[in-house]
N, C-alpha and C positions, 0 to 999 in steps of 0.2 A: 590555495588551491596548488597541490599538487599533483601529478599523475596517481591514481591508486592502484591499479588493477594493474595485473601483470598478469605475462601469458601462463593459458592453462584454466584461464577461469572459465564458469558456464556464459556462453555466448546464447542470445536470444536476438535474430535480427541485427536492429545495428546495436541493439544495450549489453552490454558483458555484467554479470552476474556475479558476487563473490560474498561469502559471507559475512557477516559486519565482524570488524574490526574494533578495539578503544580508540583511533585515530577516524574512519568513519563514525563512528559514534559522536565523537564530541566536536565533529564539523559539523555532525546535522543539528545537535544541541544548541549550538550558537547559530544557526540559522535565525534571520526575522521574516516574517512576513507582516505584510502592510494593512492596515484598517483592520478591517469587520476580521482577517485572515490572521492576526495577534492569538488568535486565540489558540490557534498551534504553535508559537510560541515558547518554548520552554524557560520556565520562571527561574530567576539567577538560584535560586534556594534551591531546585530538585536537578540541578546536571547531573551531579553525582548519583542520584536515584535513576533519575530516566537513561544516563548510559548502561548502565546497572540491564535493565530493560530489554533495552537496545542489543545489547551484547548473552543475555539469556537465552540459549537455542532450545526451550519449552518454546521462544516464540517465535520462531521459524524466520529472523531480518537479516534481507542480502543487501545489503549496498548496491547502487546501480550507477554503473558510469556509460561515458558514451564513446565512441568509438578510437576517440584519443584517449581514453581511458581517466578522464577528467567525473568525479562524483556529479552524478548529475538527478539520484530523487532513491526514494528506497522503499523497501515494501515489504509486507508480513504477511503470515500467513496463519490464522487459526483464532487462538482466542483472544489474542493481542489487541486482536482488529474488532472485536468486539464492542458495546458501549454496556457500561448498566442500565438493564432498564428495559433491553428490548427480549424479545423472545428469540431465540435462539436452541428451539428445545430439536429440528430439524438437524439432526446430527452428522445428513450426509453433506450438508452442502460445508465447501469449503472460504472462509471467513477468510476476506484477502481487504490488506491497509494498504494504503503507496503516502508517499508525500516526496515532491520536486522541489526542485529546489525553489527558493523564495524568486529569485532572478529569471527564471526561464518560467513561471506559471503566468500565464493569460497569452502565451506567445504559441497556441493550436499546437501544443505537444504534445495534451496528454492523451488523447486516445491515442499515437503510437505506444506513448510511455504504457498503458494500462494494457494494450495488447500482447506486448511484451513480459509482461506483467502475469498476464493468461496462462502464456504458450508455453511460458519456462513451467508455472504451475502445470499442463496440460501434460509437461516433458519428463519434468520434476516430481510431480508428485502425482499420477496418473488421475488429475480432478477433472471434473467436466459439469461440476452445478458451484458455480458458485456464489458467492453471497458478500457484498458493501452495505457497509454501513456509514453514512452520508449527513451531515449537519447539513441541517432545511436550507440554512440564511448560504451554503457554498453553491451556488447556481451553477458554478463551472468547473466543480467535479461531478456533481447531477445530470448536467447536457454531456461528457463525457463517458461515464457510466450507461447513459442512456443510449447514445449511439453506438456504443459496444453491444449492446443486447440485453441492455440488464431491464426490469421491471420493479415499477414500487410493489410491495408487498406489508410495509407497516409505516407508525409513522409510533412516536411515539419523546418522552420529554424522559433523558437520562436522569438517573437516582445520585445525584451525585453531586457532590458540595457547591459547585458552578450548574445548574439544569441549564442543560441548551436540548432545541427540540431536535430529532433525528429521524429519516429513514432509513429503510431495511430496500435493497433491490438488492432481484437473483436471476441467476443466468443458468440456464439449463442448457445444457448441450446435449445429443445423441455421442451414447456411447463409441466410438471407434468399431469397426468393423471389427472382427475376428478373421487373420486369416485364412484362406479358404484349406481344406485339411486334402 
């Protein structure tokens, strides 16, 4: 794992955001989560396809680094954060997806990581209404989103070859006040 962020990248708090590169995408595809979280692991046969998804600009994937410049996670904004089978008809919400490097998960870093991702979206995408889709079994992630002010609005089973139960959570913030004239 080498330094991945160069000067001039987008900064939010203690995290640095950079557009996804092939190097980032391949490192992320090699991550291996233990136990029930292994559902997030890339299957060897799917590595190339998954790397291409991470690199596709339509999905707005960003690599996220710590203050030393090392890759600690990723995030995406938009349709790739949705799960087939959910109701995403409220187009005003910005879908947010994320992943924290496996060796950092479960260490209490999730809330700060999520807040940085939301702050990035506020600053660079002018978002004030967020939506996240989370696997029901992923209690760590659910707790982090609840602590960040998200509330559950939906429960469904994914419409995929490997059906899982999911919840959708939203957070609506007040729009920033307009500057006084």
